[in-house]
N, C-alpha and C positions, 0 to 999 in steps of 0.2 A: 504494500500500500504506500502510495506516495505522500510525503509530508506536504501539507498545504502551507504556503507562506502566511505569516501573521501580518495583516495589513498595517503599514506604518502609521496610518492615522488612528488606529485603535490602541497603539502602544501606550500613549500617555494615560488613556482611560483605564487600561489594565493596571498600570502601576499605581494610579490613584486608588482604585478599588482595593488592591492588595495592601496599600498603606492604611486605608480605613479599617480593613479586617484586622490587621496587626495592632492598630491603635486600640480597637475595642477589646482585644484579648489582653493587652497590657494594662488597661484601666480596671480590670477585675482586681479587687483588693486582695492582698496577700492575707492568709489566715493569721490570726494571733496564735502564737505558739507558747505553751506553758509546759515546764518540765519540773520534775521533782522525784523524790523517793519517799516511800511510806513503809511502815511496818506491814507485814503480811499476817495480820491477826485474824481471829475467828469472825470478827465483824466484817472484814474486807472480803474474805474468801467467797461468800455467796454472791456479793455484788459483782465481783470480778470473775465469777465462774471458775474459781480455783478449787480443785477437788480437795476435800478435807484430809485425805491421806497423802497428799503431796508435801514433801519437805519444802518449806517456804519460810524465809526470814523477812524478806523485803520485796517491794515492788518498785520498779522504775517506770515512771509515767511520761508520756509525751502526748499532750492534748492540743489539737488544732481546732480552733473555732473559726468557722467560715461565716462571712457575712454576704448578704445579697448585694451584688454590685450595683443594682438599680436604686436601692433605698438605704443601704448601709445597715440593714436590720439583721438580727441574728437569723441563722438559717440552719446549718448542719455542723456536726462535729465529727472528728475522727480521733479516737483514743487508742494509741498503741502502747502496750505495756509488756514488760518482761518481769518475771518473778522467779524466785528460787532461793538457794542458799548462797550467802556471800562467799566470795573467794578471798581468803585472808590476804591482807596487804594490798588489795586493789579495790576499785569501785565497781567491779564486775561480779559475775556469778560463776559458781562451780559449773563446769560443763556447759557454759553459755546460758543457763537458765531456760525457761519456757516462754515463748512469745504468744501474745493474744491481741485481739483488736475488738473495738466496739465502734459502731457508727450509728448515727441517729440525728435527731434534732435537738437544738438547745434553745433556751429562752432565758430572759432575765426577769426575775420576779422581784417586785419591790414591796416593802412593808409586809414581810411574812409574819405569821403569828408569833413565832419565837424570836424573830430578828427584826423588830419594828424599825423602820427608817433605814434599813440596810438593803443593798442589792444582793440578790442571790442568783447564781447561775445554775440552772437545772439542765442536766443531760438526760435525755430519754432515749433508751435503746430498746429494740424489740425483744432482746434476750432477757433483760432484767425486769422484774416486777416493780421494784422501787427505784425511781430515778436517783442518780447521783446528784448531790447538791453541794455547791461551793459558795462560801461567803466571799464576796469580792471585797477584800480589805482595801485595795486601791487599784490603780490601773495595771500594776505589775505583780500583784499577789492574789492568789486564790487559796482558800483554806477549806478543806473538806468538812462537811457537817454530817452528823448522824441523822437517823430518820426523824428524830424529834427537833432537829435544827440546832443542836449543840455542837460546838467545835470539837472535832476529833482530837484526842490527845496522843501524841507520839511517844517515843521512848528515847533512850540515850543516843541511839544511832540514827533514827529517822523521824520525820515529822509528817504532817499531812498537808503541807503548804507547797503549792506549785508556783514557780517563778516564771515570769514572762521573759522569753528570749527576745533579744533585739533583732529586728529585721535587718539583714545585710543588703 
């Protein structure tokens, strides 16, 4: 089959269209990314779908909060996490740990019953019955709350606070 020449008069229109396409893709906001480590205690295991018979000391979190590019409103989240037994002398896991993921929708709740005047971020996934909720301490810190809205208390090694990573 013979290649047909692209008419010279259409070339500027083609490049303008391509530029507009890439401009729209670039204007989509980057997700907010929060990271942290928490204990792997009996309260966390059901929420994170971690089997009770699995050796688990801590969980490493990476939470991405995506916003709708049209109105900058909350939309969906992606939570990837690794859990297992800590590898001595490192920040990692013995045998690499186990990886898991949650995806779903998130929203901001204001003036919750147990946290009046505070913003709470709620993550709802199809796999879990009870949503994960975080108290928004400020624009850079989220702290996990229990089902009654109380702040989760960590231990000597790990907390329940996620820190916002800077966008590069």
